[in-house]
Each structure stands twice: as structure tokens, then as C-alpha cells.
ZASE-525391 format. One record per residue (C-alpha): residue number from 1; x, y, z. Coordinates in pm, 1 decimal. Each point is the difference from the previous one (the first is absolute). Example, Ala and Ser with C-alpha at 12.3 -4.5 7.8 and 13.67 -1.06 7.14 Angstrom:
BEGIN
<1 <1230.0 -450.0 780.0>>
<2 <137.0 344.0 -66.0>>
//
This chain:
BEGIN
<1 <-11361.1 7368.2 7493.3>>
<2 <133.5 288.2 -202.2>>
<3 <350.6 -22.9 -139.3>>
<4 <252.1 214.5 191.6>>
<5 <159.6 284.6 -178.4>>
<6 <373.6 50.2 35.5>>
<7 <126.2 352.6 5.1>>
<8 <271.1 65.2 -250.3>>
<9 <277.1 225.1 119.9>>
<10 <161.1 236.8 -239.4>>
<11 <342.0 160.3 15.8>>
<12 <-166.7 318.2 122.2>>
<13 <-123.1 -179.9 313.3>>
<14 <342.0 -144.1 87.1>>
<15 <243.2 280.2 -86.5>>
<16 <12.0 312.4 217.9>>
<17 <-118.3 319.7 -158.9>>
<18 <267.8 212.2 -156.5>>
<19 <40.7 353.7 107.6>>
<20 <157.8 259.3 -222.8>>
<21 <235.5 140.7 261.5>>
<22 <359.1 74.8 -92.5>>
<23 <258.7 -213.6 179.6>>
<24 <128.5 139.5 328.4>>
<25 <336.5 175.5 -23.5>>
<26 <292.6 -181.1 162.4>>
<27 <88.3 114.5 351.7>>
<28 <282.8 252.8 23.5>>
<29 <346.3 -134.3 67.0>>
<30 <163.1 139.0 313.0>>
<31 <374.6 16.4 -31.2>>
<32 <187.5 -28.8 329.6>>
<33 <156.7 327.2 109.5>>
<34 <213.0 -160.4 268.7>>
<35 <196.0 -321.5 -14.5>>
<36 <-152.2 -297.0 179.3>>
<37 <323.9 -199.3 -15.0>>
<38 <365.8 83.1 42.7>>
<39 <317.8 -204.7 -32.3>>
<40 <328.3 140.0 128.7>>
<41 <357.1 -129.7 26.3>>
<42 <312.8 112.2 181.4>>
<43 <316.7 -159.9 -132.2>>
<44 <337.0 84.1 155.1>>
<45 <250.1 -274.8 -92.8>>
<46 <281.6 155.9 204.2>>
<47 <-211.1 -60.2 313.5>>
<48 <-135.8 -335.3 -123.8>>
<49 <-347.0 150.5 4.9>>
<50 <-262.1 -125.0 -248.4>>
<51 <-341.3 105.2 131.3>>
<52 <-350.7 30.7 -142.6>>
<53 <-319.2 159.0 127.5>>
<54 <-344.0 -56.4 -157.8>>
<55 <-332.0 160.2 85.9>>
<56 <-351.1 -55.3 -134.6>>
<57 <-356.0 94.0 90.1>>
<58 <-236.3 -298.6 21.8>>
<59 <-377.1 11.9 51.7>>
<60 <-135.8 -149.6 319.7>>
<61 <-307.7 -222.9 27.4>>
<62 <-166.6 258.4 223.0>>
<63 <30.5 300.8 -234.3>>
<64 <323.9 123.0 151.8>>
<65 <347.6 -10.1 -150.8>>
<66 <326.9 -164.2 98.4>>
<67 <343.0 144.8 -62.2>>
<68 <221.7 -302.8 -59.3>>
<69 <370.3 59.7 57.9>>
<70 <266.9 -256.2 -82.1>>
<71 <371.5 48.5 50.2>>
<72 <323.1 -194.7 27.0>>
<73 <313.4 -107.7 -177.2>>
<74 <-31.4 -43.1 -377.6>>
<75 <-53.8 -366.5 -79.3>>
<76 <-180.2 -84.0 326.1>>
<77 <-365.5 -4.5 102.4>>
<78 <67.3 269.6 258.0>>
<79 <-254.8 126.1 249.5>>
<80 <-356.5 112.9 -60.0>>
<81 <-225.7 236.8 191.3>>
<82 <-370.1 84.5 -49.9>>
<83 <-114.6 343.5 117.7>>
<84 <-381.4 47.0 2.3>>
<85 <-144.2 336.8 -108.4>>
<86 <-363.0 120.2 -1.0>>
<87 <-11.3 59.5 -377.1>>
<88 <224.0 -29.5 -308.5>>
<89 <76.1 373.8 4.0>>
<90 <152.8 -20.6 346.9>>
<91 <206.8 -302.8 -102.9>>
<92 <130.1 182.7 -309.7>>
<93 <91.7 302.0 214.8>>
<94 <192.8 -227.5 235.7>>
<95 <174.3 -162.6 -298.9>>
<96 <103.8 342.9 -132.8>>
<97 <136.6 104.2 340.5>>
<98 <202.9 -322.6 35.5>>
<99 <125.7 40.4 -356.1>>
<100 <140.1 344.8 83.1>>
<101 <170.8 -133.6 313.6>>
<102 <155.6 -296.2 -183.8>>
<103 <129.7 219.8 -282.5>>
<104 <163.6 229.7 256.5>>
<105 <175.5 -306.7 144.7>>
<106 <156.0 -89.6 -336.1>>
<107 <-255.2 -232.1 -157.8>>
<108 <-56.5 47.8 -372.3>>
<109 <-285.4 -108.6 -228.1>>
<110 <63.0 -345.1 -139.7>>
<111 <66.7 6.4 -373.5>>
<112 <-166.7 -289.4 -181.7>>
//
């Protein structure tokens, strides 16, 4: 019987071949043109009114978007409503329309 020969592996066999390509540029950053969240308050102590209204656009599991609205008295959990929209653009348009209506009714942007 002849002795078996073992193949010796070198680093060249194990490591992938290097290619002299420049690294890919980072993807461009898209800045949001329209707000995806809003937080409003209406405070009128003479009427004992301390209200808040929050809105946000959330992605849906099915590729759609939800407009989440939450409102109530400051300091409470309040009520919450989920409005489905076919895409995020439609939800942002609905948010902008509600924002205009709420500002006309006396709500102001919450200062943080």
C-alpha cells in the first residue's frame, strides 16, 4: 500500500479573493419634508380646560400606514384611534389636514 498524501491548504485557498473595487458610497439620506408626528395642547384655565392631542404615522404590517390619534385631558391616558391609510403619504396628508383643523380650534404646538 502506498502512503496517502495529505493536501496542504494555504491561506490563498481559504481566504476569498480580493477585488480592487472602491467601497460603495453610503445611501443618500432623505430628510422628511412633512412632519410624521404632532403634539398639540389647548390650555384655558378660566374654563378648567387642559387638553392634549397627539398624532403619529405608524407603519402597518401589510405595507400600509396607520394614523394614530390620541387625545384627552392632560395627565390622563385619554382615548386612542387608529385610522388605516393605503400608504404613508396619504396618512401624512390626513395628519396635515387634522393639524390645520385643530389649530383653527385653538390648539397650539406643545413647547418642550
